[in-house]
FILUM-669033 format. One record per residue (C-alpha): residue number from 0; x, y, z. Coordinates in steps of 0.1 Angstrom, whole numbers, plus 5000, padded with zeros to 4 digits. Last residue first. Layout:
N
(pt NUM,(X,Y,Z))
...
END
This chain:
335
(pt 334,(4796,1862,6447))
(pt 333,(4814,1853,6414))
(pt 332,(4822,1876,6385))
(pt 331,(4833,1862,6352))
(pt 330,(4832,1897,6336))
(pt 329,(4811,1884,6307))
(pt 328,(4788,1865,6330))
(pt 327,(4783,1893,6355))
(pt 326,(4777,1917,6327))
(pt 325,(4751,1894,6311))
(pt 324,(4733,1891,6344))
(pt 323,(4732,1928,6348))
(pt 322,(4717,1931,6313))
(pt 321,(4690,1905,6321))
(pt 320,(4680,1922,6353))
(pt 319,(4680,1956,6336))
(pt 318,(4656,1943,6309))
(pt 317,(4633,1926,6335))
(pt 316,(4631,1958,6356))
(pt 315,(4624,1980,6325))
(pt 314,(4596,1957,6314))
(pt 313,(4582,1957,6350))
(pt 312,(4583,1995,6350))
(pt 311,(4563,1998,6319))
(pt 310,(4537,1973,6332))
(pt 309,(4534,1991,6365))
(pt 308,(4528,2024,6346))
(pt 307,(4556,2049,6346))
(pt 306,(4558,2078,6370))
(pt 305,(4590,2094,6357))
(pt 304,(4602,2125,6375))
(pt 303,(4639,2132,6367))
(pt 302,(4663,2134,6396))
(pt 301,(4694,2156,6394))
(pt 300,(4692,2166,6431))
(pt 299,(4684,2202,6421))
(pt 298,(4659,2188,6396))
(pt 297,(4641,2170,6425))
(pt 296,(4637,2203,6443))
(pt 295,(4622,2219,6411))
(pt 294,(4599,2188,6407))
(pt 293,(4586,2192,6442))
(pt 292,(4580,2229,6441))
(pt 291,(4565,2225,6406))
(pt 290,(4537,2204,6419))
(pt 289,(4523,2183,6389))
(pt 288,(4548,2156,6400))
(pt 287,(4526,2149,6431))
(pt 286,(4499,2137,6407))
(pt 285,(4522,2110,6393))
(pt 284,(4529,2098,6429))
(pt 283,(4491,2098,6436))
(pt 282,(4484,2079,6404))
(pt 281,(4509,2051,6414))
(pt 280,(4493,2047,6448))
(pt 279,(4458,2047,6433))
(pt 278,(4468,2021,6407))
(pt 277,(4483,1998,6434))
(pt 276,(4451,2003,6455))
(pt 275,(4429,1995,6425))
(pt 274,(4450,1964,6418))
(pt 273,(4444,1951,6454))
(pt 272,(4478,1942,6470))
(pt 271,(4484,1905,6462))
(pt 270,(4522,1906,6462))
(pt 269,(4534,1933,6487))
(pt 268,(4539,1967,6472))
(pt 267,(4565,1984,6449))
(pt 266,(4579,2019,6443))
(pt 265,(4610,2024,6422))
(pt 264,(4641,2046,6423))
(pt 263,(4665,2048,6394))
(pt 262,(4702,2053,6389))
(pt 261,(4709,2044,6353))
(pt 260,(4729,2017,6336))
(pt 259,(4712,2017,6302))
(pt 258,(4735,2044,6290))
(pt 257,(4764,2020,6294))
(pt 256,(4749,1996,6269))
(pt 255,(4776,2002,6243))
(pt 254,(4803,2029,6250))
(pt 253,(4808,2050,6219))
(pt 252,(4823,2082,6234))
(pt 251,(4792,2102,6226))
(pt 250,(4769,2075,6239))
(pt 249,(4787,2075,6273))
(pt 248,(4779,2112,6276))
(pt 247,(4805,2140,6276))
(pt 246,(4809,2163,6307))
(pt 245,(4808,2200,6298))
(pt 244,(4771,2202,6304))
(pt 243,(4773,2191,6341))
(pt 242,(4739,2200,6356))
(pt 241,(4721,2198,6322))
(pt 240,(4734,2162,6319))
(pt 239,(4749,2152,6286))
(pt 238,(4732,2127,6263))
(pt 237,(4725,2089,6261))
(pt 236,(4736,2084,6297))
(pt 235,(4766,2074,6318))
(pt 234,(4780,2109,6322))
(pt 233,(4818,2107,6319))
(pt 232,(4848,2127,6331))
(pt 231,(4837,2143,6363))
(pt 230,(4866,2157,6383))
(pt 229,(4867,2160,6421))
(pt 228,(4871,2187,6448))
(pt 227,(4867,2216,6422))
(pt 226,(4837,2230,6440))
(pt 225,(4816,2226,6408))
(pt 224,(4826,2189,6406))
(pt 223,(4820,2180,6442))
(pt 222,(4787,2198,6442))
(pt 221,(4775,2182,6409))
(pt 220,(4783,2145,6418))
(pt 219,(4753,2140,6441))
(pt 218,(4728,2152,6415))
(pt 217,(4746,2133,6387))
(pt 216,(4743,2100,6406))
(pt 215,(4775,2084,6418))
(pt 214,(4802,2063,6402))
(pt 213,(4837,2060,6416))
(pt 212,(4873,2067,6408))
(pt 211,(4909,2070,6420))
(pt 210,(4908,2057,6456))
(pt 209,(4933,2068,6483))
(pt 208,(4932,2102,6465))
(pt 207,(4919,2118,6497))
(pt 206,(4887,2129,6481))
(pt 205,(4883,2093,6467))
(pt 204,(4890,2079,6502))
(pt 203,(4863,2100,6518))
(pt 202,(4839,2093,6490))
(pt 201,(4841,2055,6496))
(pt 200,(4836,2061,6533))
(pt 199,(4803,2080,6525))
(pt 198,(4790,2056,6499))
(pt 197,(4789,2026,6523))
(pt 196,(4807,1997,6538))
(pt 195,(4833,1999,6511))
(pt 194,(4842,1974,6483))
(pt 193,(4874,1979,6464))
(pt 192,(4874,1974,6426))
(pt 191,(4909,1974,6412))
(pt 190,(4902,1985,6376))
(pt 189,(4912,1965,6345))
(pt 188,(4909,1981,6310))
(pt 187,(4895,1970,6276))
(pt 186,(4872,2000,6272))
(pt 185,(4839,1980,6269))
(pt 184,(4848,1954,6295))
(pt 183,(4861,1980,6320))
(pt 182,(4831,2001,6315))
(pt 181,(4809,1971,6321))
(pt 180,(4828,1961,6353))
(pt 179,(4826,1997,6366))
(pt 178,(4788,1997,6359))
(pt 177,(4785,1964,6377))
(pt 176,(4799,1978,6409))
(pt 175,(4778,2010,6409))
(pt 174,(4748,1989,6399))
(pt 173,(4754,1969,6430))
(pt 172,(4768,1934,6429))
(pt 171,(4789,1940,6460))
(pt 170,(4778,1973,6475))
(pt 169,(4797,2006,6479))
(pt 168,(4825,2009,6453))
(pt 167,(4857,2028,6453))
(pt 166,(4873,2019,6419))
(pt 165,(4910,2019,6426))
(pt 164,(4934,2024,6397))
(pt 163,(4962,1998,6399))
(pt 162,(4946,1968,6381))
(pt 161,(4963,1976,6348))
(pt 160,(4985,2007,6351))
(pt 159,(4994,2017,6315))
(pt 158,(4959,2007,6303))
(pt 157,(4944,2026,6332))
(pt 156,(4962,2058,6320))
(pt 155,(4950,2055,6285))
(pt 154,(4914,2048,6296))
(pt 153,(4915,2079,6319))
(pt 152,(4930,2100,6292))
(pt 151,(4902,2090,6268))
(pt 150,(4876,2097,6294))
(pt 149,(4890,2132,6301))
(pt 148,(4910,2150,6328))
(pt 147,(4935,2123,6336))
(pt 146,(4966,2126,6357))
(pt 145,(4946,2118,6389))
(pt 144,(4950,2144,6417))
(pt 143,(4915,2157,6413))
(pt 142,(4903,2122,6420))
(pt 141,(4879,2108,6395))
(pt 140,(4841,2109,6392))
(pt 139,(4822,2088,6366))
(pt 138,(4786,2101,6366))
(pt 137,(4755,2080,6369))
(pt 136,(4723,2092,6353))
(pt 135,(4690,2099,6371))
(pt 134,(4656,2083,6373))
(pt 133,(4624,2087,6393))
(pt 132,(4593,2068,6402))
(pt 131,(4594,2036,6382))
(pt 130,(4559,2026,6392))
(pt 129,(4537,2003,6413))
(pt 128,(4552,1969,6412))
(pt 127,(4534,1941,6429))
(pt 126,(4562,1921,6445))
(pt 125,(4575,1885,6444))
(pt 124,(4584,1884,6407))
(pt 123,(4613,1909,6402))
(pt 122,(4623,1911,6438))
(pt 121,(4629,1873,6439))
(pt 120,(4626,1858,6474))
(pt 119,(4644,1834,6496))
(pt 118,(4677,1850,6488))
(pt 117,(4706,1825,6486))
(pt 116,(4720,1839,6453))
(pt 115,(4728,1872,6469))
(pt 114,(4747,1892,6442))
(pt 113,(4728,1877,6414))
(pt 112,(4693,1879,6429))
(pt 111,(4701,1914,6441))
(pt 110,(4708,1930,6407))
(pt 109,(4674,1942,6395))
(pt 108,(4656,1953,6427))
(pt 107,(4684,1960,6452))
(pt 106,(4708,1976,6428))
(pt 105,(4682,1992,6407))
(pt 104,(4668,2011,6437))
(pt 103,(4641,2008,6463))
(pt 102,(4609,2024,6477))
(pt 101,(4589,1996,6492))
(pt 100,(4554,2006,6501))
(pt 99,(4535,1991,6531))
(pt 98,(4499,2001,6540))
(pt 97,(4482,1990,6508))
(pt 96,(4467,1958,6523))
(pt 95,(4490,1932,6510))
(pt 94,(4502,1921,6545))
(pt 93,(4540,1923,6547))
(pt 92,(4563,1894,6537))
(pt 91,(4576,1909,6505))
(pt 90,(4577,1942,6522))
(pt 89,(4601,1930,6550))
(pt 88,(4621,1910,6525))
(pt 87,(4627,1941,6504))
(pt 86,(4638,1961,6534))
(pt 85,(4663,1934,6544))
(pt 84,(4675,1931,6508))
(pt 83,(4686,1967,6504))
(pt 82,(4723,1960,6499))
(pt 81,(4723,1935,6528))
(pt 80,(4714,1961,6554))
(pt 79,(4690,1990,6562))
(pt 78,(4654,1992,6572))
(pt 77,(4650,2030,6570))
(pt 76,(4613,2036,6578))
(pt 75,(4596,2067,6565))
(pt 74,(4560,2071,6577))
(pt 73,(4536,2087,6553))
(pt 72,(4506,2101,6571))
(pt 71,(4471,2101,6555))
(pt 70,(4451,2121,6530))
(pt 69,(4464,2103,6499))
(pt 68,(4474,2135,6480))
(pt 67,(4486,2154,6511))
(pt 66,(4507,2125,6523))
(pt 65,(4522,2121,6488))
(pt 64,(4533,2158,6489))
(pt 63,(4548,2154,6524))
(pt 62,(4566,2121,6514))
(pt 61,(4581,2131,6481))
(pt 60,(4611,2151,6494))
(pt 59,(4617,2125,6522))
(pt 58,(4615,2097,6496))
(pt 57,(4640,2114,6473))
(pt 56,(4666,2121,6500))
(pt 55,(4664,2086,6513))
(pt 54,(4670,2071,6478))
(pt 53,(4698,2095,6470))
(pt 52,(4717,2088,6502))
(pt 51,(4718,2107,6535))
(pt 50,(4696,2085,6556))
(pt 49,(4703,2047,6554))
(pt 48,(4694,2023,6526))
(pt 47,(4667,1996,6523))
(pt 46,(4637,2020,6524))
(pt 45,(4602,2012,6536))
(pt 44,(4575,2038,6531))
(pt 43,(4549,2031,6558))
(pt 42,(4513,2042,6552))
(pt 41,(4494,2058,6581))
(pt 40,(4458,2048,6589))
(pt 39,(4425,2047,6571))
(pt 38,(4437,2046,6536))
(pt 37,(4417,2027,6526))
(pt 36,(4384,2023,6546))
(pt 35,(4359,2004,6526))
(pt 34,(4384,1998,6498))
(pt 33,(4390,2012,6464))
(pt 32,(4354,2019,6453))
(pt 31,(4345,2029,6489))
(pt 30,(4369,2059,6485))
(pt 29,(4343,2075,6462))
(pt 28,(4355,2080,6426))
(pt 27,(4375,2111,6417))
(pt 26,(4408,2092,6422))
(pt 25,(4398,2067,6395))
(pt 24,(4385,2094,6371))
(pt 23,(4419,2112,6373))
(pt 22,(4438,2080,6364))
(pt 21,(4436,2084,6326))
(pt 20,(4444,2121,6328))
(pt 19,(4474,2115,6349))
(pt 18,(4486,2088,6327))
(pt 17,(4485,2111,6297))
(pt 16,(4503,2138,6317))
(pt 15,(4531,2114,6326))
(pt 14,(4533,2099,6291))
(pt 13,(4535,2133,6275))
(pt 12,(4561,2144,6301))
(pt 11,(4583,2116,6287))
(pt 10,(4590,2082,6304))
(pt 9,(4627,2074,6307))
(pt 8,(4633,2037,6299))
(pt 7,(4723,2044,6431))
(pt 6,(4620,2023,6632))
(pt 5,(4627,2058,6636))
(pt 4,(4596,2071,6618))
(pt 3,(4597,2105,6600))
(pt 2,(4565,2126,6599))
(pt 1,(4542,2136,6572))
(pt 0,(4508,2150,6581))
END
């Protein structure tokens, strides 16, 4: 029933299975207990970023499984622009009837209010949050031509060339941007952050050694590393990634707070959506994760199923928002 429309805290498996058991009774109830008709028509999944990125890939993986669970079509709408804010605004202003879901990222949800101070909405407070759906770590990739094969060598090189190494970044105020600033603060180095119009042109310049480093999710990084096109020197997480077991974690090298800078994807609904509909949407996503085909395909992309409660996700969102604000202050960034 799925079709495409044309219109960047980890919960353990015990939490997921516990939540699934708790919600099973809800989904077993007659549909009338949720709404007289819901869902009676297709549900639109609104994305703030174009096809080809990690967010789009995840939603298109999830959509057919979610469609089956909910018994209705899931239409995927890429409403791109302004670092995800156009999509967020669309859902903030949508009718709270359970037919619009915003799938978004940390950059658009937790950092947007800093990077775009004139926003007429606040992603933290002006949506009903459904779940932290999935999470992955960021990997620091460097050009294969760069005379640095390890994190220590990268820091040493950057200190001899302050402001010379180009950090290819897609999105002012994005997590990619702020992660580079945090690493610079913690390591005592200065990178030359250059903003690109998207991840694709940033990668083109990195592959051509016109830029020297960038941060992308571990799933996106793996093919470049295994093919020898780029080098991975740091996994920004508490531990090493199974996909890149030879790459040290930020915790191993003693970088404070860096392991909190994860790539995550969330699901949210317009403010005022009936709580039972929010719960049913969250439970449907959790139930999708019981399908090994889906989770295996997510694992290939480096995505960990999460499926947090709305309350757990809101706590994570607020913590990330505070951390990003502190980075911006410490780095003296202005937008």
